[in-house]
mmCIF file as Biopython writes it, N, C-alpha, C and O atoms, coordinates in Angstrom:
data_model
#
loop_
_atom_site.group_PDB
_atom_site.id
_atom_site.type_symbol
_atom_site.label_atom_id
_atom_site.label_alt_id
_atom_site.label_comp_id
_atom_site.label_asym_id
_atom_site.label_entity_id
_atom_site.label_seq_id
_atom_site.pdbx_PDB_ins_code
_atom_site.Cartn_x
_atom_site.Cartn_y
_atom_site.Cartn_z
_atom_site.occupancy
_atom_site.B_iso_or_equiv
_atom_site.auth_seq_id
_atom_site.auth_asym_id
_atom_site.pdbx_PDB_model_num
ATOM 1   N N  . UNK A ? 1  ? 100.191 75.374 252.899 1.0 0.0 1  A 1 
ATOM 2   C CA . UNK A ? 1  ? 100.001 74.239 253.786 1.0 0.0 1  A 1 
ATOM 3   C C  . UNK A ? 1  ? 101.108 74.200 254.828 1.0 0.0 1  A 1 
ATOM 4   O O  . UNK A ? 1  ? 100.878 73.797 255.968 1.0 0.0 1  A 1 
ATOM 5   N N  . UNK A ? 2  ? 102.317 74.621 254.437 1.0 0.0 2  A 1 
ATOM 6   C CA . UNK A ? 2  ? 103.434 74.608 255.376 1.0 0.0 2  A 1 
ATOM 7   C C  . UNK A ? 2  ? 103.187 75.506 256.571 1.0 0.0 2  A 1 
ATOM 8   O O  . UNK A ? 2  ? 103.532 75.167 257.703 1.0 0.0 2  A 1 
ATOM 9   N N  . UNK A ? 3  ? 102.590 76.649 256.309 1.0 0.0 3  A 1 
ATOM 10  C CA . UNK A ? 3  ? 102.297 77.574 257.405 1.0 0.0 3  A 1 
ATOM 11  C C  . UNK A ? 3  ? 101.312 76.960 258.397 1.0 0.0 3  A 1 
ATOM 12  O O  . UNK A ? 3  ? 101.426 77.154 259.607 1.0 0.0 3  A 1 
ATOM 13  N N  . UNK A ? 4  ? 100.362 76.233 257.875 1.0 0.0 4  A 1 
ATOM 14  C CA . UNK A ? 4  ? 99.364  75.643 258.759 1.0 0.0 4  A 1 
ATOM 15  C C  . UNK A ? 4  ? 100.011 74.649 259.716 1.0 0.0 4  A 1 
ATOM 16  O O  . UNK A ? 4  ? 99.684  74.624 260.903 1.0 0.0 4  A 1 
ATOM 17  N N  . UNK A ? 5  ? 100.921 73.837 259.208 1.0 0.0 5  A 1 
ATOM 18  C CA . UNK A ? 5  ? 101.626 72.893 260.071 1.0 0.0 5  A 1 
ATOM 19  C C  . UNK A ? 5  ? 102.447 73.622 261.121 1.0 0.0 5  A 1 
ATOM 20  O O  . UNK A ? 5  ? 102.497 73.206 262.279 1.0 0.0 5  A 1 
ATOM 21  N N  . UNK A ? 6  ? 103.101 74.729 260.710 1.0 0.0 6  A 1 
ATOM 22  C CA . UNK A ? 6  ? 103.871 75.508 261.674 1.0 0.0 6  A 1 
ATOM 23  C C  . UNK A ? 6  ? 102.958 76.022 262.783 1.0 0.0 6  A 1 
ATOM 24  O O  . UNK A ? 6  ? 103.330 76.010 263.956 1.0 0.0 6  A 1 
ATOM 25  N N  . UNK A ? 7  ? 101.783 76.464 262.414 1.0 0.0 7  A 1 
ATOM 26  C CA . UNK A ? 7  ? 100.829 76.949 263.405 1.0 0.0 7  A 1 
ATOM 27  C C  . UNK A ? 7  ? 100.397 75.850 264.352 1.0 0.0 7  A 1 
ATOM 28  O O  . UNK A ? 7  ? 100.240 76.085 265.550 1.0 0.0 7  A 1 
ATOM 29  N N  . UNK A ? 8  ? 100.203 74.640 263.820 1.0 0.0 8  A 1 
ATOM 30  C CA . UNK A ? 8  ? 99.836  73.512 264.669 1.0 0.0 8  A 1 
ATOM 31  C C  . UNK A ? 8  ? 100.936 73.244 265.688 1.0 0.0 8  A 1 
ATOM 32  O O  . UNK A ? 8  ? 100.664 73.017 266.867 1.0 0.0 8  A 1 
ATOM 33  N N  . UNK A ? 9  ? 102.189 73.272 265.216 1.0 0.0 9  A 1 
ATOM 34  C CA . UNK A ? 9  ? 103.312 73.037 266.133 1.0 0.0 9  A 1 
ATOM 35  C C  . UNK A ? 9  ? 103.377 74.124 267.186 1.0 0.0 9  A 1 
ATOM 36  O O  . UNK A ? 9  ? 103.641 73.847 268.356 1.0 0.0 9  A 1 
ATOM 37  N N  . UNK A ? 10 ? 103.140 75.350 266.781 1.0 0.0 10 A 1 
ATOM 38  C CA . UNK A ? 10 ? 103.160 76.468 267.721 1.0 0.0 10 A 1 
ATOM 39  C C  . UNK A ? 10 ? 102.109 76.240 268.807 1.0 0.0 10 A 1 
ATOM 40  O O  . UNK A ? 10 ? 102.376 76.465 269.988 1.0 0.0 10 A 1 
ATOM 41  N N  . UNK A ? 11 ? 100.938 75.801 268.416 1.0 0.0 11 A 1 
ATOM 42  C CA . UNK A ? 11 ? 99.878  75.522 269.381 1.0 0.0 11 A 1 
ATOM 43  C C  . UNK A ? 11 ? 100.265 74.427 270.352 1.0 0.0 11 A 1 
ATOM 44  O O  . UNK A ? 11 ? 99.957  74.508 271.541 1.0 0.0 11 A 1 
ATOM 45  N N  . UNK A ? 12 ? 100.946 73.393 269.846 1.0 0.0 12 A 1 
ATOM 46  C CA . UNK A ? 12 ? 101.398 72.296 270.713 1.0 0.0 12 A 1 
ATOM 47  C C  . UNK A ? 12 ? 102.385 72.826 271.743 1.0 0.0 12 A 1 
ATOM 48  O O  . UNK A ? 12 ? 102.299 72.491 272.925 1.0 0.0 12 A 1 
ATOM 49  N N  . UNK A ? 13 ? 103.332 73.663 271.286 1.0 0.0 13 A 1 
ATOM 50  C CA . UNK A ? 13 ? 104.316 74.214 272.219 1.0 0.0 13 A 1 
ATOM 51  C C  . UNK A ? 13 ? 103.647 75.120 273.246 1.0 0.0 13 A 1 
ATOM 52  O O  . UNK A ? 13 ? 104.047 75.135 274.410 1.0 0.0 13 A 1 
ATOM 53  N N  . UNK A ? 14 ? 102.637 75.872 272.830 1.0 0.0 14 A 1 
ATOM 54  C CA . UNK A ? 14 ? 101.924 76.733 273.775 1.0 0.0 14 A 1 
ATOM 55  C C  . UNK A ? 14 ? 101.226 75.892 274.835 1.0 0.0 14 A 1 
ATOM 56  O O  . UNK A ? 14 ? 101.250 76.235 276.017 1.0 0.0 14 A 1 
ATOM 57  N N  . UNK A ? 15 ? 100.608 74.796 274.420 1.0 0.0 15 A 1 
ATOM 58  C CA . UNK A ? 15 ? 99.923  73.913 275.364 1.0 0.0 15 A 1 
ATOM 59  C C  . UNK A ? 15 ? 100.933 73.289 276.315 1.0 0.0 15 A 1 
ATOM 60  O O  . UNK A ? 15 ? 100.704 73.252 277.524 1.0 0.0 15 A 1 
ATOM 61  N N  . UNK A ? 16 ? 102.061 72.793 275.775 1.0 0.0 16 A 1 
ATOM 62  C CA . UNK A ? 16 ? 103.099 72.212 276.624 1.0 0.0 16 A 1 
ATOM 63  C C  . UNK A ? 16 ? 103.604 73.239 277.627 1.0 0.0 16 A 1 
ATOM 64  O O  . UNK A ? 16 ? 103.817 72.915 278.796 1.0 0.0 16 A 1 
ATOM 65  N N  . UNK A ? 17 ? 103.796 74.477 277.178 1.0 0.0 17 A 1 
ATOM 66  C CA . UNK A ? 17 ? 104.268 75.532 278.068 1.0 0.0 17 A 1 
ATOM 67  C C  . UNK A ? 17 ? 103.277 75.816 279.184 1.0 0.0 17 A 1 
ATOM 68  O O  . UNK A ? 17 ? 103.670 76.013 280.333 1.0 0.0 17 A 1 
ATOM 69  N N  . UNK A ? 18 ? 101.997 75.839 278.850 1.0 0.0 18 A 1 
ATOM 70  C CA . UNK A ? 18 ? 100.973 76.076 279.865 1.0 0.0 18 A 1 
ATOM 71  C C  . UNK A ? 18 ? 100.909 74.924 280.854 1.0 0.0 18 A 1 
ATOM 72  O O  . UNK A ? 18 ? 100.752 75.143 282.056 1.0 0.0 18 A 1 
ATOM 73  N N  . UNK A ? 19 ? 101.030 73.699 280.357 1.0 0.0 19 A 1 
ATOM 74  C CA . UNK A ? 19 ? 101.000 72.545 281.251 1.0 0.0 19 A 1 
ATOM 75  C C  . UNK A ? 19 ? 102.185 72.576 282.208 1.0 0.0 19 A 1 
ATOM 76  O O  . UNK A ? 19 ? 102.056 72.236 283.384 1.0 0.0 19 A 1 
ATOM 77  N N  . UNK A ? 20 ? 103.343 72.991 281.688 1.0 0.0 20 A 1 
ATOM 78  C CA . UNK A ? 20 ? 104.532 73.093 282.534 1.0 0.0 20 A 1 
ATOM 79  C C  . UNK A ? 20 ? 104.336 74.176 283.598 1.0 0.0 20 A 1 
ATOM 80  O O  . UNK A ? 20 ? 104.674 73.972 284.764 1.0 0.0 20 A 1 
ATOM 81  N N  . UNK A ? 21 ? 103.792 75.324 283.194 1.0 0.0 21 A 1 
ATOM 82  C CA . UNK A ? 21 ? 103.537 76.403 284.154 1.0 0.0 21 A 1 
ATOM 83  C C  . UNK A ? 21 ? 102.529 75.947 285.206 1.0 0.0 21 A 1 
ATOM 84  O O  . UNK A ? 21 ? 102.687 76.237 286.392 1.0 0.0 21 A 1 
ATOM 85  N N  . UNK A ? 22 ? 101.501 75.237 284.771 1.0 0.0 22 A 1 
ATOM 86  C CA . UNK A ? 22 ? 100.481 74.752 285.692 1.0 0.0 22 A 1 
ATOM 87  C C  . UNK A ? 22 ? 101.091 73.769 286.686 1.0 0.0 22 A 1 
ATOM 88  O O  . UNK A ? 22 ? 100.785 73.824 287.877 1.0 0.0 22 A 1 
ATOM 89  N N  . UNK A ? 23 ? 101.949 72.874 286.207 1.0 0.0 23 A 1 
ATOM 90  C CA . UNK A ? 23 ? 102.597 71.901 287.087 1.0 0.0 23 A 1 
ATOM 91  C C  . UNK A ? 23 ? 103.481 72.606 288.116 1.0 0.0 23 A 1 
ATOM 92  O O  . UNK A ? 23 ? 103.470 72.249 289.294 1.0 0.0 23 A 1 
ATOM 93  N N  . UNK A ? 24 ? 104.253 73.612 287.668 1.0 0.0 24 A 1 
ATOM 94  C CA . UNK A ? 24 ? 105.111 74.362 288.603 1.0 0.0 24 A 1 
ATOM 95  C C  . UNK A ? 24 ? 104.267 75.114 289.623 1.0 0.0 24 A 1 
ATOM 96  O O  . UNK A ? 24 ? 104.620 75.189 290.800 1.0 0.0 24 A 1 
ATOM 97  N N  . UNK A ? 25 ? 103.168 75.661 289.171 1.0 0.0 25 A 1 
ATOM 98  C CA . UNK A ? 25 ? 102.269 76.408 290.045 1.0 0.0 25 A 1 
ATOM 99  C C  . UNK A ? 25 ? 101.688 75.477 291.116 1.0 0.0 25 A 1 
ATOM 100 O O  . UNK A ? 25 ? 101.639 75.830 292.294 1.0 0.0 25 A 1 
ATOM 101 N N  . UNK A ? 26 ? 101.257 74.310 290.702 1.0 0.0 26 A 1 
ATOM 102 C CA . UNK A ? 26 ? 100.695 73.341 291.654 1.0 0.0 26 A 1 
ATOM 103 C C  . UNK A ? 26 ? 101.747 72.883 292.658 1.0 0.0 26 A 1 
ATOM 104 O O  . UNK A ? 26 ? 101.451 72.707 293.839 1.0 0.0 26 A 1 
ATOM 105 N N  . UNK A ? 27 ? 102.978 72.692 292.182 1.0 0.0 27 A 1 
ATOM 106 C CA . UNK A ? 27 ? 104.059 72.291 293.081 1.0 0.0 27 A 1 
ATOM 107 C C  . UNK A ? 27 ? 104.320 73.392 294.113 1.0 0.0 27 A 1 
ATOM 108 O O  . UNK A ? 27 ? 104.516 73.109 295.295 1.0 0.0 27 A 1 
ATOM 109 N N  . UNK A ? 28 ? 104.320 74.629 293.665 1.0 0.0 28 A 1 
ATOM 110 C CA . UNK A ? 28 ? 104.516 75.757 294.583 1.0 0.0 28 A 1 
ATOM 111 C C  . UNK A ? 28 ? 103.388 75.822 295.607 1.0 0.0 28 A 1 
ATOM 112 O O  . UNK A ? 28 ? 103.627 76.111 296.779 1.0 0.0 28 A 1 
ATOM 113 N N  . UNK A ? 29 ? 102.157 75.555 295.165 1.0 0.0 29 A 1 
ATOM 114 C CA . UNK A ? 29 ? 101.020 75.558 296.092 1.0 0.0 29 A 1 
ATOM 115 C C  . UNK A ? 29 ? 101.195 74.480 297.155 1.0 0.0 29 A 1 
ATOM 116 O O  . UNK A ? 29 ? 100.902 74.711 298.328 1.0 0.0 29 A 1 
ATOM 117 N N  . UNK A ? 30 ? 101.674 73.298 296.749 1.0 0.0 30 A 1 
ATOM 118 C CA . UNK A ? 30 ? 101.903 72.219 297.708 1.0 0.0 30 A 1 
ATOM 119 C C  . UNK A ? 30 ? 102.957 72.619 298.730 1.0 0.0 30 A 1 
ATOM 120 O O  . UNK A ? 30 ? 102.813 72.330 299.918 1.0 0.0 30 A 1 
ATOM 121 N N  . UNK A ? 31 ? 104.021 73.286 298.273 1.0 0.0 31 A 1 
ATOM 122 C CA . UNK A ? 31 ? 105.069 73.734 299.184 1.0 0.0 31 A 1 
ATOM 123 C C  . UNK A ? 31 ? 104.527 74.750 300.181 1.0 0.0 31 A 1 
ATOM 124 O O  . UNK A ? 31 ? 104.852 74.688 301.367 1.0 0.0 31 A 1 
ATOM 125 N N  . UNK A ? 32 ? 103.712 75.676 299.714 1.0 0.0 32 A 1 
ATOM 126 C CA . UNK A ? 32 ? 103.113 76.680 300.604 1.0 0.0 32 A 1 
ATOM 127 C C  . UNK A ? 32 ? 102.186 75.995 301.601 1.0 0.0 32 A 1 
ATOM 128 O O  . UNK A ? 32 ? 102.195 76.334 302.784 1.0 0.0 32 A 1 
ATOM 129 N N  . UNK A ? 33 ? 101.388 75.039 301.139 1.0 0.0 33 A 1 
ATOM 130 C CA . UNK A ? 33 ? 100.483 74.314 302.038 1.0 0.0 33 A 1 
ATOM 131 C C  . UNK A ? 33 ? 101.263 73.580 303.127 1.0 0.0 33 A 1 
ATOM 132 O O  . UNK A ? 33 ? 100.855 73.576 304.288 1.0 0.0 33 A 1 
ATOM 133 N N  . UNK A ? 34 ? 102.390 72.956 302.752 1.0 0.0 34 A 1 
ATOM 134 C CA . UNK A ? 34 ? 103.219 72.271 303.744 1.0 0.0 34 A 1 
ATOM 135 C C  . UNK A ? 34 ? 103.738 73.247 304.793 1.0 0.0 34 A 1 
ATOM 136 O O  . UNK A ? 34 ? 103.706 72.957 305.989 1.0 0.0 34 A 1 
ATOM 137 N N  . UNK A ? 35 ? 104.215 74.399 304.341 1.0 0.0 35 A 1 
ATOM 138 C CA . UNK A ? 35 ? 104.708 75.411 305.286 1.0 0.0 35 A 1 
ATOM 139 C C  . UNK A ? 35 ? 103.597 75.857 306.225 1.0 0.0 35 A 1 
ATOM 140 O O  . UNK A ? 35 ? 103.818 76.021 307.425 1.0 0.0 35 A 1 
ATOM 141 N N  . UNK A ? 36 ? 102.403 76.052 305.677 1.0 0.0 36 A 1 
ATOM 142 C CA . UNK A ? 36 ? 101.277 76.492 306.506 1.0 0.0 36 A 1 
ATOM 143 C C  . UNK A ? 36 ? 100.929 75.445 307.561 1.0 0.0 36 A 1 
ATOM 144 O O  . UNK A ? 36 ? 100.532 75.794 308.673 1.0 0.0 36 A 1 
ATOM 145 N N  . UNK A ? 37 ? 101.074 74.173 307.221 1.0 0.0 37 A 1 
ATOM 146 C CA . UNK A ? 37 ? 100.721 73.104 308.155 1.0 0.0 37 A 1 
ATOM 147 C C  . UNK A ? 37 ? 101.824 72.822 309.168 1.0 0.0 37 A 1 
ATOM 148 O O  . UNK A ? 37 ? 101.538 72.563 310.337 1.0 0.0 37 A 1 
ATOM 149 N N  . UNK A ? 38 ? 103.083 72.869 308.731 1.0 0.0 38 A 1 
ATOM 150 C CA . UNK A ? 38 ? 104.175 72.369 309.566 1.0 0.0 38 A 1 
ATOM 151 C C  . UNK A ? 38 ? 104.924 73.429 310.355 1.0 0.0 38 A 1 
ATOM 152 O O  . UNK A ? 38 ? 105.433 73.143 311.438 1.0 0.0 38 A 1 
ATOM 153 N N  . UNK A ? 39 ? 104.999 74.630 309.841 1.0 0.0 39 A 1 
ATOM 154 C CA . UNK A ? 39 ? 105.828 75.643 310.487 1.0 0.0 39 A 1 
ATOM 155 C C  . UNK A ? 39 ? 105.010 76.489 311.448 1.0 0.0 39 A 1 
ATOM 156 O O  . UNK A ? 39 ? 103.831 76.766 311.232 1.0 0.0 39 A 1 
ATOM 157 N N  . UNK A ? 40 ? 105.687 76.888 312.520 1.0 0.0 40 A 1 
ATOM 158 C CA . UNK A ? 40 ? 105.061 77.841 313.441 1.0 0.0 40 A 1 
ATOM 159 C C  . UNK A ? 40 ? 105.292 79.221 312.858 1.0 0.0 40 A 1 
ATOM 160 O O  . UNK A ? 40 ? 106.428 79.681 312.740 1.0 0.0 40 A 1 
ATOM 161 N N  . UNK A ? 41 ? 104.211 79.866 312.500 1.0 0.0 41 A 1 
ATOM 162 C CA . UNK A ? 41 ? 104.305 81.154 311.814 1.0 0.0 41 A 1 
ATOM 163 C C  . UNK A ? 41 ? 103.684 82.258 312.650 1.0 0.0 41 A 1 
ATOM 164 O O  . UNK A ? 41 ? 102.744 82.036 313.413 1.0 0.0 41 A 1 
ATOM 165 N N  . UNK A ? 42 ? 104.231 83.443 312.490 1.0 0.0 42 A 1 
ATOM 166 C CA . UNK A ? 42 ? 103.593 84.618 313.081 1.0 0.0 42 A 1 
ATOM 167 C C  . UNK A ? 42 ? 102.303 84.865 312.305 1.0 0.0 42 A 1 
ATOM 168 O O  . UNK A ? 42 ? 102.157 84.393 311.178 1.0 0.0 42 A 1 
ATOM 169 N N  . UNK A ? 43 ? 101.376 85.596 312.897 1.0 0.0 43 A 1 
ATOM 170 C CA . UNK A ? 43 ? 100.147 85.912 312.148 1.0 0.0 43 A 1 
ATOM 171 C C  . UNK A ? 43 ? 100.447 86.581 310.806 1.0 0.0 43 A 1 
ATOM 172 O O  . UNK A ? 43 ? 99.781  86.311 309.807 1.0 0.0 43 A 1 
ATOM 173 N N  . UNK A ? 44 ? 101.462 87.462 310.794 1.0 0.0 44 A 1 
ATOM 174 C CA . UNK A ? 44 ? 101.820 88.137 309.545 1.0 0.0 44 A 1 
ATOM 175 C C  . UNK A ? 44 ? 102.387 87.144 308.527 1.0 0.0 44 A 1 
ATOM 176 O O  . UNK A ? 44 ? 102.066 87.203 307.340 1.0 0.0 44 A 1 
ATOM 177 N N  . UNK A ? 45 ? 103.233 86.231 309.012 1.0 0.0 45 A 1 
ATOM 178 C CA . UNK A ? 45 ? 103.815 85.220 308.125 1.0 0.0 45 A 1 
ATOM 179 C C  . UNK A ? 45 ? 102.754 84.311 307.537 1.0 0.0 45 A 1 
ATOM 180 O O  . UNK A ? 45 ? 102.799 83.961 306.358 1.0 0.0 45 A 1 
ATOM 181 N N  . UNK A ? 46 ? 101.795 83.932 308.376 1.0 0.0 46 A 1 
ATOM 182 C CA . UNK A ? 46 ? 100.693 83.074 307.910 1.0 0.0 46 A 1 
ATOM 183 C C  . UNK A ? 46 ? 99.863  83.801 306.856 1.0 0.0 46 A 1 
ATOM 184 O O  . UNK A ? 46 ? 99.507  83.221 305.830 1.0 0.0 46 A 1 
ATOM 185 N N  . UNK A ? 47 ? 99.555  85.078 307.114 1.0 0.0 47 A 1 
ATOM 186 C CA . UNK A ? 47 ? 98.776  85.854 306.139 1.0 0.0 47 A 1 
ATOM 187 C C  . UNK A ? 47 ? 99.519  85.970 304.819 1.0 0.0 47 A 1 
ATOM 188 O O  . UNK A ? 47 ? 98.921  85.860 303.748 1.0 0.0 47 A 1 
ATOM 189 N N  . UNK A ? 48 ? 100.821 86.191 304.900 1.0 0.0 48 A 1 
ATOM 190 C CA . UNK A ? 48 ? 101.631 86.324 303.689 1.0 0.0 48 A 1 
ATOM 191 C C  . UNK A ? 48 ? 101.597 85.034 302.874 1.0 0.0 48 A 1 
ATOM 192 O O  . UNK A ? 48 ? 101.419 85.071 301.657 1.0 0.0 48 A 1 
ATOM 193 N N  . UNK A ? 49 ? 101.768 83.890 303.546 1.0 0.0 49 A 1 
ATOM 194 C CA . UNK A ? 49 ? 101.722 82.610 302.835 1.0 0.0 49 A 1 
ATOM 195 C C  . UNK A ? 49 ? 100.330 82.333 302.278 1.0 0.0 49 A 1 
ATOM 196 O O  . UNK A ? 49 ? 100.198 81.784 301.184 1.0 0.0 49 A 1 
ATOM 197 N N  . UNK A ? 50 ? 99.303  82.705 303.014 1.0 0.0 50 A 1 
ATOM 198 C CA . UNK A ? 50 ? 97.940  82.497 302.512 1.0 0.0 50 A 1 
ATOM 199 C C  . UNK A ? 50 ? 97.679  83.352 301.277 1.0 0.0 50 A 1 
ATOM 200 O O  . UNK A ? 50 ? 97.007  82.911 300.345 1.0 0.0 50 A 1 
ATOM 201 N N  . UNK A ? 51 ? 98.210  84.577 301.270 1.0 0.0 51 A 1 
ATOM 202 C CA . UNK A ? 51 ? 98.074  85.429 300.077 1.0 0.0 51 A 1 
ATOM 203 C C  . UNK A ? 51 ? 98.809  84.805 298.897 1.0 0.0 51 A 1 
ATOM 204 O O  . UNK A ? 51 ? 98.306  84.788 297.774 1.0 0.0 51 A 1 
ATOM 205 N N  . UNK A ? 52 ? 100.017 84.289 299.172 1.0 0.0 52 A 1 
ATOM 206 C CA . UNK A ? 52 ? 100.791 83.644 298.108 1.0 0.0 52 A 1 
ATOM 207 C C  . UNK A ? 52 ? 100.036 82.441 297.552 1.0 0.0 52 A 1 
ATOM 208 O O  . UNK A ? 52 ? 99.980  82.243 296.339 1.0 0.0 52 A 1 
ATOM 209 N N  . UNK A ? 53 ? 99.457  81.638 298.445 1.0 0.0 53 A 1 
ATOM 210 C CA . UNK A ? 53 ? 98.690  80.469 298.010 1.0 0.0 53 A 1 
ATOM 211 C C  . UNK A ? 53 ? 97.496  80.895 297.161 1.0 0.0 53 A 1 
ATOM 212 O O  . UNK A ? 53 ? 97.202  80.265 296.145 1.0 0.0 53 A 1 
ATOM 213 N N  . UNK A ? 54 ? 96.810  81.953 297.567 1.0 0.0 54 A 1 
ATOM 214 C CA . UNK A ? 54 ? 95.656  82.433 296.794 1.0 0.0 54 A 1 
ATOM 215 C C  . UNK A ? 54 ? 96.075  82.912 295.409 1.0 0.0 54 A 1 
ATOM 216 O O  . UNK A ? 54 ? 95.385  82.655 294.422 1.0 0.0 54 A 1 
ATOM 217 N N  . UNK A ? 55 ? 97.213  83.612 295.339 1.0 0.0 55 A 1 
ATOM 218 C CA . UNK A ? 55 ? 97.718  84.046 294.030 1.0 0.0 55 A 1 
ATOM 219 C C  . UNK A ? 55 ? 98.052  82.848 293.148 1.0 0.0 55 A 1 
ATOM 220 O O  . UNK A ? 55 ? 97.744  82.843 291.956 1.0 0.0 55 A 1 
ATOM 221 N N  . UNK A ? 56 ? 98.680  81.835 293.736 1.0 0.0 56 A 1 
ATOM 222 C CA . UNK A ? 56 ? 99.023  80.633 292.973 1.0 0.0 56 A 1 
ATOM 223 C C  . UNK A ? 56 ? 97.766  79.917 292.495 1.0 0.0 56 A 1 
ATOM 224 O O  . UNK A ? 56 ? 97.726  79.414 291.372 1.0 0.0 56 A 1 
ATOM 225 N N  . UNK A ? 57 ? 96.744  79.869 293.340 1.0 0.0 57 A 1 
ATOM 226 C CA . UNK A ? 57 ? 95.490  79.223 292.941 1.0 0.0 57 A 1 
ATOM 227 C C  . UNK A ? 57 ? 94.855  79.974 291.780 1.0 0.0 57 A 1 
ATOM 228 O O  . UNK A ? 57 ? 94.318  79.358 290.859 1.0 0.0 57 A 1 
ATOM 229 N N  . UNK A ? 58 ? 94.914  81.295 291.818 1.0 0.0 58 A 1 
ATOM 230 C CA . UNK A ? 58 ? 94.368  82.101 290.725 1.0 0.0 58 A 1 
ATOM 231 C C  . UNK A ? 58 ? 95.135  81.838 289.439 1.0 0.0 58 A 1 
ATOM 232 O O  . UNK A ? 58 ? 94.537  81.680 288.375 1.0 0.0 58 A 1 
ATOM 233 N N  . UNK A ? 59 ? 96.466  81.791 289.537 1.0 0.0 59 A 1 
ATOM 234 C CA . UNK A ? 59 ? 97.281  81.498 288.356 1.0 0.0 59 A 1 
ATOM 235 C C  . UNK A ? 59 ? 96.934  80.126 287.798 1.0 0.0 59 A 1 
ATOM 236 O O  . UNK A ? 59 ? 96.773  79.969 286.588 1.0 0.0 59 A 1 
ATOM 237 N N  . UNK A ? 60 ? 96.818  79.129 288.678 1.0 0.0 60 A 1 
ATOM 238 C CA . UNK A ? 60 ? 96.500  77.771 288.234 1.0 0.0 60 A 1 
ATOM 239 C C  . UNK A ? 60 ? 95.155  77.747 287.522 1.0 0.0 60 A 1 
ATOM 240 O O  . UNK A ? 60 ? 95.003  77.081 286.498 1.0 0.0 60 A 1 
ATOM 241 N N  . UNK A ? 61 ? 94.184  78.467 288.058 1.0 0.0 61 A 1 
ATOM 242 C CA . UNK A ? 61 ? 92.869  78.544 287.408 1.0 0.0 61 A 1 
ATOM 243 C C  . UNK A ? 61 ? 92.989  79.155 286.014 1.0 0.0 61 A 1 
ATOM 244 O O  . UNK A ? 61 ? 92.375  78.675 285.062 1.0 0.0 61 A 1 
ATOM 245 N N  . UNK A ? 62 ? 93.785  80.217 285.904 1.0 0.0 62 A 1 
ATOM 246 C CA . UNK A ? 62 ? 93.955  80.875 284.606 1.0 0.0 62 A 1 
ATOM 247 C C  . UNK A ? 62 ? 94.678  79.977 283.609 1.0 0.0 62 A 1 
ATOM 248 O O  . UNK A ? 62 ? 94.324  79.953 282.430 1.0 0.0 62 A 1 
ATOM 249 N N  . UNK A ? 63 ? 95.689  79.236 284.069 1.0 0.0 63 A 1 
ATOM 250 C CA . UNK A ? 63 ? 96.412  78.326 283.174 1.0 0.0 63 A 1 
ATOM 251 C C  . UNK A ? 63 ? 95.508  77.193 282.718 1.0 0.0 63 A 1 
ATOM 252 O O  . UNK A ? 63 ? 95.631  76.708 281.593 1.0 0.0 63 A 1 
ATOM 253 N N  . UNK A ? 64 ? 94.596  76.769 283.592 1.0 0.0 64 A 1 
ATOM 254 C CA . UNK A ? 64 ? 93.711  75.660 283.268 1.0 0.0 64 A 1 
ATOM 255 C C  . UNK A ? 64 ? 92.630  76.011 282.259 1.0 0.0 64 A 1 
ATOM 256 O O  . UNK A ? 64 ? 91.993  75.118 281.700 1.0 0.0 64 A 1 
ATOM 257 N N  . UNK A ? 65 ? 92.416  77.297 282.022 1.0 0.0 65 A 1 
ATOM 258 C CA . UNK A ? 65 ? 91.333  77.715 281.108 1.0 0.0 65 A 1 
ATOM 259 C C  . UNK A ? 65 ? 91.720  77.596 279.665 1.0 0.0 65 A 1 
ATOM 260 O O  . UNK A ? 65 ? 90.920  77.909 278.783 1.0 0.0 65 A 1 
#
């Protein structure tokens, strides 16, 4: 029975870790979105930030599953 409780705790920590990663990912996406809206960027800079945003969105989707 002790092992089962340990496993439950492990699952809780895994969920907390994923929620933390998801929150950080969303915060990073917001920062990238702000840069895209507010800064004057070269076409290359804009493409780079858009790629970064897409990667973050993919990560967020994976964390949410």
